[in-house]
C-alpha positions in Angstrom: -64.9 -84.9 -111.9 -68.4 -83.8 -112.8 -69.0 -80.1 -112.8 -72.8 -80.5 -112.6 -72.6 -82.1 -109.1 -72.8 -79.3 -106.5 -71.1 -79.3 -103.2 -73.6 -80.6 -100.6 -71.9 -79.6 -97.3 -71.9 -76.4 -95.2 -71.1 -73.7 -95.8 -71.6 -74.3 -99.5 -75.2 -75.5 -99.0 -77.2 -74.8 -95.9 -80.0 -77.3 -96.5 -79.6 -80.6 -98.4 -82.6 -82.6 -99.3 -82.8 -86.3 -100.2 -83.6 -85.2 -103.7 -80.3 -83.2 -103.8 -78.4 -86.3 -102.7 -80.1 -88.6 -105.2 -79.5 -86.1 -108.0 -75.8 -85.9 -107.2 -75.6 -89.8 -107.1 -77.4 -90.0 -110.5 -75.0 -87.5 -112.0 -72.0 -89.5 -110.6 -73.3 -92.8 -112.0 -74.0 -91.3 -115.4 -70.5 -89.9 -115.5 -68.8 -93.1 -114.5 -70.9 -95.3 -116.7 -70.9 -93.0 -119.7 -74.7 -93.4 -120.1 -77.3 -90.7 -119.5 -80.0 -93.4 -119.6 -79.0 -97.0 -119.6 -80.4 -99.6 -122.0 -83.2 -101.8 -120.7 -80.8 -104.7 -119.9 -78.6 -102.3 -117.8 -81.4 -100.5 -115.9 -81.4 -102.6 -112.8 -77.6 -102.4 -112.3 -77.7 -98.7 -113.0 -80.4 -98.1 -110.4 -78.6 -100.3 -107.8 -75.5 -98.1 -108.4 -77.5 -94.9 -107.9 -79.0 -96.3 -104.7 -75.6 -97.3 -103.4 -74.0 -93.9 -104.1 -77.1 -92.2 -102.6 -76.7 -94.2 -99.4 -72.9 -93.6 -99.3 -73.3 -89.8 -99.9 -76.0 -89.6 -97.1 -73.7 -91.4 -94.7 -70.8 -89.2 -95.6 -72.8 -86.0 -95.1 -74.3 -87.2 -91.8 -70.9 -88.0 -90.3 -68.7 -85.3 -91.9 -67.3 -82.7 -89.5 -66.7 -79.3 -91.0 -64.5 -76.9 -89.1 -66.2 -73.6 -88.5 -69.6 -74.9 -89.6 -72.7 -73.7 -87.8 -74.3 -76.3 -85.6 
């Protein structure tokens, strides 16, 4: 969907930071909303969406089981 979002799971990425997860969430919300930077009246809802996607992504990566991944 968005080519600038990199894969954040092993073996594609060995170490994933909170900043990596937030950057991917921001790119996703930008793509879906069509706004690189929302207008002032949409900033709060935009940030809530980024926060929600960040949490969902962190949960996914924490619980994801990858076959053959190093543990």
